[in-house]
C-alpha positions as YAML, in Angstrom:
chain: A
units: angstrom
residues:
- id: 1
  name: MET
  ca: [0.00, 0.00, 0.00]
- id: 2
  name: ASP
  ca: [2.84, 2.40, 0.85]
- id: 3
  name: PHE
  ca: [4.47, 1.72, -2.51]
- id: 4
  name: LEU
  ca: [1.15, 2.33, -4.29]
- id: 5
  name: ILE
  ca: [0.84, 5.71, -2.57]
- id: 6
  name: ILE
  ca: [4.37, 6.74, -3.53]
- id: 7
  name: GLY
  ca: [4.38, 5.31, -7.08]
- id: 8
  name: GLY
  ca: [0.80, 6.31, -7.85]
- id: 9
  name: CYS
  ca: [1.26, 9.87, -6.63]
- id: 10
  name: PHE
  ca: [4.47, 10.26, -8.64]
- id: 11
  name: LEU
  ca: [2.93, 8.79, -11.81]
- id: 12
  name: VAL
  ca: [-0.23, 10.92, -11.63]
- id: 13
  name: LEU
  ca: [1.66, 14.16, -10.98]
- id: 14
  name: THR
  ca: [4.11, 13.43, -13.80]
- id: 15
  name: LEU
  ca: [1.32, 12.69, -16.27]
- id: 16
  name: LEU
  ca: [-0.39, 15.95, -15.24]
- id: 17
  name: GLY
  ca: [2.72, 17.79, -16.40]
- id: 18
  name: MET
  ca: [4.20, 18.74, -13.02]
- id: 19
  name: PRO
  ca: [8.01, 19.18, -13.04]
- id: 20
  name: VAL
  ca: [9.63, 15.86, -12.15]
- id: 21
  name: PHE
  ca: [11.53, 17.20, -9.14]
- id: 22
  name: LEU
  ca: [8.28, 18.46, -7.58]
- id: 23
  name: ALA
  ca: [6.50, 15.20, -8.38]
- id: 24
  name: MET
  ca: [9.29, 13.28, -6.63]
- id: 25
  name: GLY
  ca: [9.21, 15.61, -3.63]
- id: 26
  name: ILE
  ca: [5.43, 15.45, -3.20]
- id: 27
  name: ALA
  ca: [5.25, 11.68, -3.76]
- id: 28
  name: GLY
  ca: [8.12, 11.10, -1.33]
- id: 29
  name: THR
  ca: [6.56, 13.37, 1.29]
- id: 30
  name: ALA
  ca: [3.19, 11.62, 0.92]
- id: 31
  name: GLY
  ca: [4.87, 8.25, 1.40]
- id: 32
  name: ILE
  ca: [6.83, 9.34, 4.48]
- id: 33
  name: VAL
  ca: [3.72, 10.84, 6.08]
- id: 34
  name: ALA
  ca: [1.72, 7.69, 5.28]
- id: 35
  name: ILE
  ca: [4.35, 5.55, 6.99]
- id: 36
  name: ARG
  ca: [5.40, 7.74, 9.92]
- id: 37
  name: GLY
  ca: [2.59, 10.28, 10.33]
- id: 38
  name: THR
  ca: [2.53, 14.07, 10.09]
- id: 39
  name: ASP
  ca: [5.24, 14.48, 12.72]
- id: 40
  name: SER
  ca: [7.71, 13.20, 10.11]
- id: 41
  name: LEU
  ca: [7.35, 16.37, 7.99]
- id: 42
  name: VAL
  ca: [10.38, 17.71, 9.83]
- id: 43
  name: ASP
  ca: [12.34, 14.71, 8.55]
- id: 44
  name: VAL
  ca: [11.48, 15.66, 4.94]
- id: 45
  name: ALA
  ca: [13.45, 18.89, 5.29]
- id: 46
  name: LEU
  ca: [16.35, 16.92, 6.81]
- id: 47
  name: PHE
  ca: [16.32, 14.36, 3.98]
- id: 48
  name: SER
  ca: [16.31, 17.20, 1.41]
- id: 49
  name: TYR
  ca: [19.31, 18.81, 3.07]
- id: 50
  name: GLN
  ca: [21.18, 15.52, 3.31]
- id: 51
  name: GLY
  ca: [20.57, 14.92, -0.40]
- id: 52
  name: LEU
  ca: [22.79, 17.89, -1.26]
- id: 53
  name: ASN
  ca: [25.18, 17.72, 1.69]
- id: 54
  name: SER
  ca: [28.00, 16.19, -0.32]
- id: 55
  name: PHE
  ca: [31.33, 17.74, -1.28]
- id: 56
  name: THR
  ca: [31.40, 15.54, -4.38]
- id: 57
  name: LEU
  ca: [28.26, 17.24, -5.74]
- id: 58
  name: VAL
  ca: [30.17, 20.53, -5.98]
- id: 59
  name: ALA
  ca: [31.70, 19.04, -9.13]
- id: 60
  name: VAL
  ca: [28.32, 19.11, -10.90]
- id: 61
  name: PRO
  ca: [27.92, 22.90, -11.34]
- id: 62
  name: LEU
  ca: [31.66, 23.24, -11.97]
- id: 63
  name: PHE
  ca: [31.68, 20.75, -14.86]
- id: 64
  name: VAL
  ca: [28.49, 22.31, -16.25]
- id: 65
  name: LEU
  ca: [30.21, 25.72, -16.14]
- id: 66
  name: THR
  ca: [33.26, 24.25, -17.90]
- id: 67
  name: GLY
  ca: [31.04, 23.14, -20.76]
- id: 68
  name: THR
  ca: [29.21, 26.47, -21.09]
- id: 69
  name: LEU
  ca: [32.49, 28.39, -21.03]
- id: 70
  name: MET
  ca: [33.90, 26.11, -23.73]
- id: 71
  name: HIS
  ca: [30.87, 26.86, -25.86]
- id: 72
  name: GLU
  ca: [31.31, 30.61, -25.42]
- id: 73
  name: ILE
  ca: [34.98, 30.62, -26.46]
- id: 74
  name: GLY
  ca: [34.28, 28.66, -29.66]
- id: 75
  name: ALA
  ca: [35.91, 25.36, -28.72]
- id: 76
  name: SER
  ca: [33.45, 23.34, -30.80]
- id: 77
  name: ASP
  ca: [34.56, 25.06, -34.03]
- id: 78
  name: ARG
  ca: [38.20, 24.21, -33.39]
- id: 79
  name: LEU
  ca: [37.41, 20.61, -32.43]
- id: 80
  name: LEU
  ca: [35.29, 19.93, -35.49]
- id: 81
  name: ASN
  ca: [37.80, 21.51, -37.86]
- id: 82
  name: PHE
  ca: [40.65, 19.47, -36.39]
- id: 83
  name: ALA
  ca: [38.63, 16.24, -36.60]
- id: 84
  name: ARG
  ca: [37.59, 16.99, -40.19]
- id: 85
  name: VAL
  ca: [41.17, 17.67, -41.30]
- id: 86
  name: LEU
  ca: [42.44, 14.60, -39.44]
- id: 87
  name: VAL
  ca: [39.90, 12.26, -41.08]
- id: 88
  name: GLY
  ca: [40.78, 13.60, -44.52]
- id: 89
  name: ARG
  ca: [39.54, 11.87, -47.67]
- id: 90
  name: THR
  ca: [37.46, 8.97, -46.40]
- id: 91
  name: PRO
  ca: [33.80, 8.01, -46.87]
- id: 92
  name: HIS
  ca: [31.51, 9.75, -44.37]
- id: 93
  name: ALA
  ca: [34.41, 11.99, -43.41]
- id: 94
  name: MET
  ca: [32.26, 14.76, -41.93]
- id: 95
  name: GLY
  ca: [30.07, 12.29, -40.03]
- id: 96
  name: LEU
  ca: [33.12, 10.59, -38.55]
- id: 97
  name: ALA
  ca: [34.58, 13.99, -37.68]
- id: 98
  name: VAL
  ca: [31.37, 14.89, -35.84]
- id: 99
  name: ILE
  ca: [31.52, 11.69, -33.77]
- id: 100
  name: ALA
  ca: [35.18, 12.35, -32.89]
- id: 101
  name: ALA
  ca: [34.48, 15.99, -32.00]
- id: 102
  name: CYS
  ca: [31.50, 14.97, -29.85]
- id: 103
  name: ALA
  ca: [33.71, 12.47, -28.01]
- id: 104
  name: VAL
  ca: [36.31, 15.13, -27.20]
- id: 105
  name: PHE
  ca: [33.74, 17.74, -26.21]
- id: 106
  name: ALA
  ca: [32.06, 15.09, -24.04]
- id: 107
  name: ALA
  ca: [35.36, 14.76, -22.17]
- id: 108
  name: ILE
  ca: [35.11, 18.45, -21.35]
- id: 109
  name: SER
  ca: [31.48, 19.16, -20.51]
- id: 110
  name: GLY
  ca: [30.28, 15.90, -18.91]
- id: 111
  name: SER
  ca: [26.79, 16.67, -20.20]
- id: 112
  name: SER
  ca: [24.84, 14.97, -22.96]
- id: 113
  name: VAL
  ca: [22.58, 17.94, -23.69]
- id: 114
  name: ALA
  ca: [25.49, 20.39, -23.71]
- id: 115
  name: THR
  ca: [27.42, 18.19, -26.15]
- id: 116
  name: ALA
  ca: [24.44, 17.82, -28.52]
- id: 117
  name: ALA
  ca: [23.54, 21.51, -28.41]
- id: 118
  name: THR
  ca: [27.04, 22.96, -28.67]
- id: 119
  name: MET
  ca: [28.31, 20.63, -31.37]
- id: 120
  name: GLY
  ca: [25.00, 20.89, -33.20]
- id: 121
  name: LEU
  ca: [25.41, 24.61, -33.79]
- id: 122
  name: VAL
  ca: [28.58, 23.95, -35.78]
- id: 123
  name: ALA
  ca: [28.14, 20.40, -37.09]
- id: 124
  name: LEU
  ca: [24.57, 20.45, -38.43]
- id: 125
  name: PRO
  ca: [25.26, 23.10, -41.12]
- id: 126
  name: ALA
  ca: [28.45, 21.24, -42.13]
- id: 127
  name: LEU
  ca: [26.61, 17.92, -42.39]
- id: 128
  name: GLN
  ca: [23.85, 19.55, -44.44]
- id: 129
  name: LYS
  ca: [26.44, 21.02, -46.81]
- id: 130
  name: ASP
  ca: [27.86, 17.52, -47.31]
- id: 131
  name: GLY
  ca: [24.47, 16.18, -48.35]
- id: 132
  name: TYR
  ca: [23.31, 14.34, -45.22]
- id: 133
  name: SER
  ca: [19.52, 14.11, -44.93]
- id: 134
  name: PRO
  ca: [17.77, 15.87, -42.02]
- id: 135
  name: GLY
  ca: [17.08, 12.51, -40.35]
- id: 136
  name: ASP
  ca: [20.67, 11.31, -40.69]
- id: 137
  name: ARG
  ca: [22.33, 14.47, -39.42]
- id: 138
  name: GLY
  ca: [19.80, 14.95, -36.61]
- id: 139
  name: SER
  ca: [20.07, 11.39, -35.31]
- id: 140
  name: LEU
  ca: [23.87, 11.47, -35.56]
- id: 141
  name: LEU
  ca: [24.10, 14.61, -33.41]
- id: 142
  name: ALA
  ca: [21.53, 13.36, -30.91]
- id: 143
  name: ALA
  ca: [23.41, 10.06, -30.54]
- id: 144
  name: GLY
  ca: [26.82, 11.76, -30.49]
- id: 145
  name: GLY
  ca: [25.63, 13.90, -27.61]
- id: 146
  name: THR
  ca: [25.10, 10.81, -25.47]
- id: 147
  name: LEU
  ca: [28.88, 10.38, -25.31]
- id: 148
  name: GLY
  ca: [28.78, 13.33, -22.91]
- id: 149
  name: ILE
  ca: [27.58, 11.22, -19.98]
- id: 150
  name: LEU
  ca: [29.85, 8.22, -20.56]
- id: 151
  name: ILE
  ca: [33.29, 9.57, -21.46]
- id: 152
  name: PRO
  ca: [34.85, 11.19, -18.35]
- id: 153
  name: PRO
  ca: [34.08, 13.53, -16.78]
- id: 154
  name: SER
  ca: [30.42, 12.61, -16.42]
- id: 155
  name: ILE
  ca: [27.75, 14.33, -14.35]
- id: 156
  name: ALA
  ca: [25.73, 11.11, -14.40]
- id: 157
  name: MET
  ca: [28.69, 9.23, -12.89]
- id: 158
  name: ILE
  ca: [28.87, 11.80, -10.08]
- id: 159
  name: ILE
  ca: [25.20, 11.27, -9.25]
- id: 160
  name: TYR
  ca: [25.57, 7.48, -9.35]
- id: 161
  name: GLY
  ca: [28.68, 7.65, -7.17]
- id: 162
  name: VAL
  ca: [26.94, 9.80, -4.55]
- id: 163
  name: LEU
  ca: [23.84, 7.57, -4.48]
- id: 164
  name: THR
  ca: [25.79, 4.29, -4.21]
- id: 165
  name: GLU
  ca: [28.85, 5.56, -2.29]
- id: 166
  name: GLN
  ca: [31.26, 4.51, -5.04]
- id: 167
  name: SER
  ca: [34.47, 6.30, -5.99]
- id: 168
  name: VAL
  ca: [33.61, 8.99, -8.54]
- id: 169
  name: GLY
  ca: [37.21, 8.98, -9.78]
- id: 170
  name: LYS
  ca: [37.06, 5.26, -10.55]
- id: 171
  name: LEU
  ca: [33.66, 5.67, -12.19]
- id: 172
  name: PHE
  ca: [35.09, 8.38, -14.44]
- id: 173
  name: ILE
  ca: [37.93, 6.16, -15.58]
- id: 174
  name: ALA
  ca: [35.52, 3.20, -15.95]
- id: 175
  name: GLY
  ca: [33.63, 5.08, -18.65]
- id: 176
  name: LEU
  ca: [36.71, 5.70, -20.80]
- id: 177
  name: LEU
  ca: [37.01, 2.38, -22.72]
- id: 178
  name: PRO
  ca: [33.22, 1.90, -23.12]
- id: 179
  name: GLY
  ca: [33.02, 5.50, -24.33]
- id: 180
  name: ILE
  ca: [35.65, 4.90, -27.01]
- id: 181
  name: LEU
  ca: [33.93, 1.64, -27.99]
- id: 182
  name: LEU
  ca: [30.59, 3.46, -28.26]
- id: 183
  name: ALA
  ca: [32.11, 6.08, -30.56]
- id: 184
  name: LEU
  ca: [33.37, 3.23, -32.78]
- id: 185
  name: LEU
  ca: [29.92, 1.59, -32.74]
- id: 186
  name: PHE
  ca: [28.33, 4.89, -33.78]
- id: 187
  name: ALA
  ca: [30.82, 5.14, -36.64]
- id: 188
  name: ILE
  ca: [29.83, 1.65, -37.79]
- id: 189
  name: VAL
  ca: [26.13, 2.54, -37.58]
- id: 190
  name: LEU
  ca: [26.77, 5.66, -39.64]
- id: 191
  name: ALA
  ca: [28.64, 3.70, -42.31]
- id: 192
  name: ILE
  ca: [25.91, 1.06, -42.57]
- id: 193
  name: THR
  ca: [22.74, 3.15, -42.39]
- id: 194
  name: SER
  ca: [23.55, 6.50, -44.01]
- id: 195
  name: ARG
  ca: [23.51, 6.90, -47.78]
- id: 196
  name: PRO
  ca: [25.14, 8.38, -49.79]
- id: 197
  name: ALA
  ca: [28.61, 8.31, -48.23]
- id: 198
  name: PRO
  ca: [30.17, 11.70, -49.07]
- id: 199
  name: MET
  ca: [33.95, 11.74, -49.32]
- id: 200
  name: GLY
  ca: [36.03, 14.15, -47.33]
- id: 201
  name: GLU
  ca: [38.61, 16.48, -48.79]
- id: 202
  name: ALA
  ca: [42.23, 15.43, -49.01]
- id: 203
  name: THR
  ca: [44.37, 17.48, -46.62]
- id: 204
  name: THR
  ca: [48.09, 18.08, -46.43]
- id: 205
  name: TRP
  ca: [50.24, 17.43, -43.40]
- id: 206
  name: SER
  ca: [50.66, 21.17, -43.14]
- id: 207
  name: ALA
  ca: [46.87, 21.62, -42.85]
- id: 208
  name: LYS
  ca: [46.70, 18.87, -40.26]
- id: 209
  name: GLY
  ca: [49.44, 20.54, -38.25]
- id: 210
  name: GLY
  ca: [47.72, 23.92, -38.42]
- id: 211
  name: ALA
  ca: [44.40, 22.49, -37.26]
- id: 212
  name: PHE
  ca: [46.15, 20.68, -34.42]
- id: 213
  name: VAL
  ca: [47.88, 23.85, -33.26]
- id: 214
  name: ALA
  ca: [44.56, 25.72, -33.36]
- id: 215
  name: ALA
  ca: [42.88, 23.04, -31.22]
- id: 216
  name: ILE
  ca: [45.77, 22.02, -28.97]
- id: 217
  name: TRP
  ca: [44.62, 24.02, -25.94]
- id: 218
  name: VAL
  ca: [41.16, 22.48, -26.16]
- id: 219
  name: LEU
  ca: [42.53, 18.96, -26.66]
- id: 220
  name: ALA
  ca: [44.81, 19.35, -23.64]
- id: 221
  name: LEU
  ca: [41.90, 19.75, -21.22]
- id: 222
  name: PRO
  ca: [40.31, 16.26, -21.45]
- id: 223
  name: LEU
  ca: [43.75, 14.64, -21.39]
- id: 224
  name: GLY
  ca: [44.60, 16.64, -18.29]
- id: 225
  name: ILE
  ca: [41.31, 15.71, -16.59]
- id: 226
  name: ILE
  ca: [41.84, 12.00, -17.21]
- id: 227
  name: ALA
  ca: [45.51, 12.14, -16.14]
- id: 228
  name: LEU
  ca: [44.78, 13.97, -12.86]
- id: 229
  name: ILE
  ca: [42.02, 11.55, -11.88]
- id: 230
  name: TYR
  ca: [43.82, 8.39, -13.01]
- id: 231
  name: THR
  ca: [47.00, 9.24, -11.11]
- id: 232
  name: GLY
  ca: [45.04, 10.25, -8.02]
- id: 233
  name: TRP
  ca: [46.63, 13.71, -7.93]
- id: 234
  name: ALA
  ca: [43.21, 15.36, -7.66]
- id: 235
  name: THR
  ca: [39.66, 14.36, -6.78]
- id: 236
  name: ALA
  ca: [36.78, 14.78, -9.22]
- id: 237
  name: THR
  ca: [35.68, 17.98, -7.46]
- id: 238
  name: GLU
  ca: [39.20, 19.43, -7.50]
- id: 239
  name: VAL
  ca: [39.55, 18.56, -11.19]
- id: 240
  name: ALA
  ca: [36.26, 20.34, -11.90]
- id: 241
  name: GLY
  ca: [37.57, 23.51, -10.25]
- id: 242
  name: ILE
  ca: [40.84, 23.27, -12.19]
- id: 243
  name: ALA
  ca: [38.89, 22.80, -15.44]
- id: 244
  name: VAL
  ca: [36.84, 25.97, -14.87]
- id: 245
  name: ALA
  ca: [39.98, 28.00, -14.12]
- id: 246
  name: TYR
  ca: [41.75, 26.54, -17.18]
- id: 247
  name: VAL
  ca: [38.92, 27.38, -19.58]
- id: 248
  name: ALA
  ca: [38.53, 30.87, -18.13]
- id: 249
  name: LEU
  ca: [42.25, 31.57, -18.57]
- id: 250
  name: LEU
  ca: [42.10, 30.09, -22.07]
- id: 251
  name: GLY
  ca: [39.32, 32.47, -23.01]
- id: 252
  name: PHE
  ca: [40.89, 35.52, -21.37]
- id: 253
  name: LEU
  ca: [44.59, 35.08, -22.22]
- id: 254
  name: ILE
  ca: [44.91, 32.78, -25.27]
- id: 255
  name: TYR
  ca: [41.78, 33.23, -27.39]
- id: 256
  name: ARG
  ca: [40.94, 36.63, -25.87]
- id: 257
  name: ASN
  ca: [37.25, 36.34, -26.72]
- id: 258
  name: LEU
  ca: [35.74, 35.78, -23.27]
- id: 259
  name: GLY
  ca: [34.25, 39.19, -22.54]
- id: 260
  name: MET
  ca: [31.71, 40.11, -19.91]
- id: 261
  name: ARG
  ca: [28.73, 39.32, -22.16]
- id: 262
  name: ARG
  ca: [29.93, 35.79, -22.93]
- id: 263
  name: LEU
  ca: [31.00, 35.23, -19.34]
- id: 264
  name: THR
  ca: [27.55, 36.27, -18.09]
- id: 265
  name: SER
  ca: [25.86, 34.01, -20.64]
- id: 266
  name: ALA
  ca: [27.99, 31.04, -19.59]
- id: 267
  name: PHE
  ca: [27.24, 31.57, -15.89]
- id: 268
  name: ARG
  ca: [23.52, 32.01, -16.54]
- id: 269
  name: THR
  ca: [23.22, 28.79, -18.56]
- id: 270
  name: ALA
  ca: [25.31, 26.88, -16.03]
- id: 271
  name: LEU
  ca: [23.22, 28.22, -13.15]
- id: 272
  name: LEU
  ca: [19.91, 27.15, -14.69]
- id: 273
  name: THR
  ca: [21.20, 23.70, -15.66]
- id: 274
  name: SER
  ca: [22.86, 23.08, -12.29]
- id: 275
  name: ALA
  ca: [19.76, 24.19, -10.39]
- id: 276
  name: MET
  ca: [17.65, 21.70, -12.33]
- id: 277
  name: ILE
  ca: [20.06, 18.82, -11.63]
- id: 278
  name: LEU
  ca: [20.50, 19.64, -7.94]
- id: 279
  name: LEU
  ca: [16.74, 20.01, -7.38]
- id: 280
  name: LEU
  ca: [16.26, 16.58, -8.91]
- id: 281
  name: ILE
  ca: [18.88, 15.14, -6.56]
- id: 282
  name: MET
  ca: [17.45, 16.91, -3.50]
- id: 283
  name: PHE
  ca: [13.82, 15.86, -3.97]
- id: 284
  name: GLY
  ca: [14.91, 12.52, -5.39]
- id: 285
  name: GLN
  ca: [16.50, 11.77, -2.02]
- id: 286
  name: VAL
  ca: [13.14, 12.41, -0.35]
- id: 287
  name: MET
  ca: [11.47, 9.88, -2.64]
- id: 288
  name: THR
  ca: [14.36, 7.45, -2.15]
- id: 289
  name: ARG
  ca: [13.96, 7.68, 1.63]
- id: 290
  name: ALA
  ca: [10.22, 7.04, 1.31]
- id: 291
  name: LEU
  ca: [10.88, 3.93, -0.80]
- id: 292
  name: THR
  ca: [13.45, 2.76, 1.76]
- id: 293
  name: LEU
  ca: [11.00, 3.24, 4.64]
- id: 294
  name: ALA
  ca: [8.44, 1.26, 2.65]
- id: 295
  name: ARG
  ca: [11.13, -1.45, 2.23]
- id: 296
  name: VAL
  ca: [10.59, -1.47, -1.52]
- id: 297
  name: PRO
  ca: [14.27, -2.17, -2.44]
- id: 298
  name: GLN
  ca: [14.47, -5.01, 0.10]
- id: 299
  name: LYS
  ca: [11.19, -6.55, -1.03]
- id: 300
  name: VAL
  ca: [12.19, -6.41, -4.70]
- id: 301
  name: ALA
  ca: [15.59, -7.89, -3.89]
- id: 302
  name: ASP
  ca: [13.97, -10.68, -1.85]
- id: 303
  name: LEU
  ca: [11.59, -11.36, -4.73]
- id: 304
  name: VAL
  ca: [14.48, -11.69, -7.18]
- id: 305
  name: ALA
  ca: [16.46, -13.87, -4.79]
- id: 306
  name: GLY
  ca: [13.51, -16.19, -4.25]
- id: 307
  name: ALA
  ca: [12.55, -16.42, -7.91]
- id: 308
  name: ASP
  ca: [15.58, -18.56, -8.81]
- id: 309
  name: VAL
  ca: [15.89, -16.80, -12.18]
- id: 310
  name: ALA
  ca: [19.09, -16.83, -14.25]
- id: 311
  name: PRO
  ca: [21.19, -13.66, -13.71]
- id: 312
  name: LEU
  ca: [21.10, -12.92, -17.44]
- id: 313
  name: LEU
  ca: [17.30, -12.88, -17.39]
- id: 314
  name: THR
  ca: [17.30, -10.56, -14.37]
- id: 315
  name: PHE
  ca: [19.76, -8.26, -16.11]
- id: 316
  name: THR
  ca: [17.56, -8.25, -19.21]
- id: 317
  name: PHE
  ca: [14.61, -7.26, -17.03]
- id: 318
  name: ILE
  ca: [16.62, -4.31, -15.69]
- id: 319
  name: ILE
  ca: [17.53, -3.20, -19.23]
- id: 320
  name: LEU
  ca: [13.89, -3.50, -20.36]
- id: 321
  name: ALA
  ca: [12.77, -1.50, -17.34]
- id: 322
  name: TYR
  ca: [15.21, 1.27, -18.23]
- id: 323
  name: LEU
  ca: [14.07, 1.21, -21.87]
- id: 324
  name: ILE
  ca: [10.45, 1.63, -20.80]
- id: 325
  name: LEU
  ca: [11.18, 4.28, -18.17]
- id: 326
  name: GLY
  ca: [13.33, 6.16, -20.68]
- id: 327
  name: THR
  ca: [10.24, 6.82, -22.80]
- id: 328
  name: VAL
  ca: [8.54, 8.75, -19.99]
- id: 329
  name: LEU
  ca: [11.31, 10.00, -17.68]
- id: 330
  name: GLU
  ca: [14.23, 12.35, -18.21]
- id: 331
  name: ALA
  ca: [17.58, 10.58, -17.74]
- id: 332
  name: THR
  ca: [18.66, 12.23, -14.46]
- id: 333
  name: SER
  ca: [15.25, 11.61, -12.91]
- id: 334
  name: MET
  ca: [15.41, 8.00, -14.02]
- id: 335
  name: ILE
  ca: [18.72, 7.26, -12.31]
- id: 336
  name: ILE
  ca: [17.58, 8.86, -9.04]
- id: 337
  name: VAL
  ca: [14.31, 6.92, -9.00]
- id: 338
  name: THR
  ca: [15.71, 3.52, -10.01]
- id: 339
  name: ILE
  ca: [19.09, 3.20, -8.27]
- id: 340
  name: PRO
  ca: [17.61, 2.44, -4.80]
- id: 341
  name: ILE
  ca: [15.77, -0.52, -6.37]
- id: 342
  name: PHE
  ca: [18.10, -1.81, -9.08]
- id: 343
  name: PHE
  ca: [21.46, -1.38, -7.34]
- id: 344
  name: PRO
  ca: [20.74, -4.04, -4.66]
- id: 345
  name: ILE
  ca: [19.49, -6.37, -7.40]
- id: 346
  name: SER
  ca: [22.70, -5.87, -9.38]
- id: 347
  name: GLN
  ca: [24.68, -6.92, -6.31]
- id: 348
  name: LEU
  ca: [22.54, -10.03, -5.91]
- id: 349
  name: ILE
  ca: [23.32, -11.20, -9.45]
- id: 350
  name: GLY
  ca: [27.02, -10.45, -9.06]
- id: 351
  name: ILE
  ca: [27.54, -7.31, -11.16]
- id: 352
  name: ASP
  ca: [30.53, -5.22, -10.07]
- id: 353
  name: PRO
  ca: [29.31, -1.85, -8.67]
- id: 354
  name: ILE
  ca: [31.63, 0.09, -10.98]
- id: 355
  name: ALA
  ca: [30.56, -1.92, -14.03]
- id: 356
  name: PHE
  ca: [26.91, -1.46, -13.08]
- id: 357
  name: GLY
  ca: [27.49, 2.29, -12.92]
- id: 358
  name: VAL
  ca: [28.65, 2.20, -16.54]
- id: 359
  name: ILE
  ca: [25.62, 0.10, -17.50]
- id: 360
  name: VAL
  ca: [23.26, 2.54, -15.78]
- id: 361
  name: VAL
  ca: [24.84, 5.46, -17.62]
- id: 362
  name: ILE
  ca: [24.44, 3.60, -20.92]
- id: 363
  name: ALA
  ca: [20.76, 3.13, -20.03]
- id: 364
  name: MET
  ca: [20.56, 6.87, -19.36]
- id: 365
  name: GLU
  ca: [22.04, 7.48, -22.80]
- id: 366
  name: VAL
  ca: [19.22, 5.44, -24.32]
- id: 367
  name: ALA
  ca: [16.72, 7.60, -22.44]
- id: 368
  name: GLN
  ca: [18.33, 10.72, -23.92]
- id: 369
  name: ILE
  ca: [17.40, 9.62, -27.46]
- id: 370
  name: THR
  ca: [14.21, 7.61, -26.90]
- id: 371
  name: PRO
  ca: [10.93, 9.27, -27.94]
- id: 372
  name: PRO
  ca: [8.77, 10.85, -26.69]
- id: 373
  name: VAL
  ca: [10.96, 12.29, -23.89]
- id: 374
  name: GLY
  ca: [14.39, 11.96, -25.57]
- id: 375
  name: ILE
  ca: [15.74, 15.38, -24.73]
- id: 376
  name: ASN
  ca: [18.67, 15.20, -27.16]
- id: 377
  name: LEU
  ca: [16.21, 14.81, -30.04]
- id: 378
  name: TYR
  ca: [14.38, 17.96, -28.95]
- id: 379
  name: VAL
  ca: [17.64, 19.87, -28.55]
- id: 380
  name: VAL
  ca: [18.88, 18.92, -32.01]
- id: 381
  name: SER
  ca: [15.43, 19.61, -33.47]
- id: 382
  name: GLY
  ca: [15.53, 23.11, -32.03]
- id: 383
  name: VAL
  ca: [19.14, 23.86, -32.93]
- id: 384
  name: GLY
  ca: [18.98, 22.48, -36.47]
- id: 385
  name: ASP
  ca: [15.30, 23.17, -37.29]
- id: 386
  name: ILE
  ca: [14.82, 19.45, -38.01]
- id: 387
  name: PRO
  ca: [11.33, 17.97, -37.54]
- id: 388
  name: PHE
  ca: [11.27, 15.62, -34.55]
- id: 389
  name: GLN
  ca: [9.46, 12.90, -36.51]
- id: 390
  name: THR
  ca: [12.18, 12.65, -39.17]
- id: 391
  name: MET
  ca: [14.74, 11.56, -36.56]
- id: 392
  name: ILE
  ca: [12.71, 8.85, -34.83]
- id: 393
  name: ARG
  ca: [13.29, 6.05, -37.37]
- id: 394
  name: ARG
  ca: [16.94, 7.02, -37.93]
- id: 395
  name: ILE
  ca: [17.73, 6.95, -34.21]
- id: 396
  name: VAL
  ca: [16.80, 3.26, -33.79]
- id: 397
  name: PRO
  ca: [20.19, 1.83, -34.95]
- id: 398
  name: TYR
  ca: [21.99, 4.07, -32.45]
- id: 399
  name: VAL
  ca: [19.70, 2.84, -29.66]
- id: 400
  name: LEU
  ca: [20.54, -0.75, -30.65]
- id: 401
  name: ALA
  ca: [24.26, 0.11, -30.52]
- id: 402
  name: LEU
  ca: [23.82, 1.33, -26.94]
- id: 403
  name: ILE
  ca: [22.01, -1.87, -25.96]
- id: 404
  name: VAL
  ca: [24.82, -3.94, -27.52]
- id: 405
  name: LEU
  ca: [27.33, -1.96, -25.44]
- id: 406
  name: ALA
  ca: [25.33, -2.53, -22.23]
- id: 407
  name: TYR
  ca: [25.36, -6.30, -22.77]
- id: 408
  name: SER
  ca: [29.06, -6.16, -23.70]
- id: 409
  name: VAL
  ca: [29.87, -4.58, -20.33]
- id: 410
  name: TYR
  ca: [27.70, -7.22, -18.60]
- id: 411
  name: PHE
  ca: [29.45, -10.15, -20.29]
- id: 412
  name: PHE
  ca: [32.92, -8.52, -20.22]
- id: 413
  name: PRO
  ca: [32.98, -6.33, -17.07]
- id: 414
  name: GLY
  ca: [36.70, -5.79, -17.61]
- id: 415
  name: LEU
  ca: [35.74, -3.19, -20.21]
- id: 416
  name: ALA
  ca: [34.68, -1.03, -17.27]
- id: 417
  name: THR
  ca: [36.80, -2.31, -14.40]
- id: 418
  name: TRP
  ca: [40.25, -2.91, -15.92]
- id: 419
  name: LEU
  ca: [41.47, 0.69, -15.89]
- id: 420
  name: PRO
  ca: [39.97, 1.59, -12.46]
- id: 421
  name: ASN
  ca: [41.61, -1.49, -10.94]
- id: 422
  name: LEU
  ca: [45.00, -0.16, -12.10]
- id: 423
  name: MET
  ca: [44.53, 3.16, -10.33]
- id: 424
  name: SER
  ca: [46.69, 3.93, -7.33]
...
């Protein structure tokens, strides 16, 4: 009955169009009151405070600000030009360059939406010039944006680490190999599904060198982030602060294009995005506490343990649940709602906590591009003036690639755990 109150209240409020963070807060409060009575309303404020009382969460607004500053100083232009020149004269050269540029920008911003929006402003016109159809170029950018929450740094990994008490640094590094593999899978999908296959322009070594020099300061940032975390010289939060300072100095001293107007715009966008994420975490903790008081995670775990079902079938159930939830919930909301239930189940069937974090983030990536809520599709539609409907069919192969990657990490957890296990 307690679960019906919590779940039913959340579902009804969400369907009525209430912001998800409010729906979680109200549903969680209703559940806590139903279990403990009205005197427990004081506890709701305490749970909300505890949800944000984490030094690790300071990294979230800092990484968001890093991405918005990078957008303002024109990093996406330099990245795409370098990738295009590097690819040279190959089939689907511009498409491959877009995937590579998205991967690098993902290693700066940590945000799927920021990657899709920022790269879309530059890449969509270039793809259109090369003859890519609206559906092909829109789906490519929407899928490429998902690299933003897998390749380190990753805001989603920070949230998962806080909720499950796992090392955020190890989670960051865990996403590196799967992120590279996903970029390769996207390149394969592009080569198979997109026709025609426009050739790139042949470039000289001199042109390649010039493009590299123009982009070297941008390329240095993701390498520096990964190196600092991998060696243990800095925590994720400290790296986020260093990244903000680095990009600010890059804009002020090297590129000299970060004036007060652009700085204000970057801070405003980062503030709005960070507030949304932190509100979801805060009220999500209230709902999580209500589910815990109702013993929902324990009951589900007991049900799985007593069902004597093969671990692969249980894992498939989790993936299907994420696929279904991804059609109605935004990715950050989904991870906050599901982790209290699915994380204990993953431990029962023997999935490494770090590997499961990567799998959850992959599931979040699917939610980013799954209609009708797939936010990346809406972002690309708005940035590139591409009808939403034209991207739906074209996005399916990229969704399948993500599912293949999730099962790959399940069967070969070393893809996620090998590098973190080598960390000092």
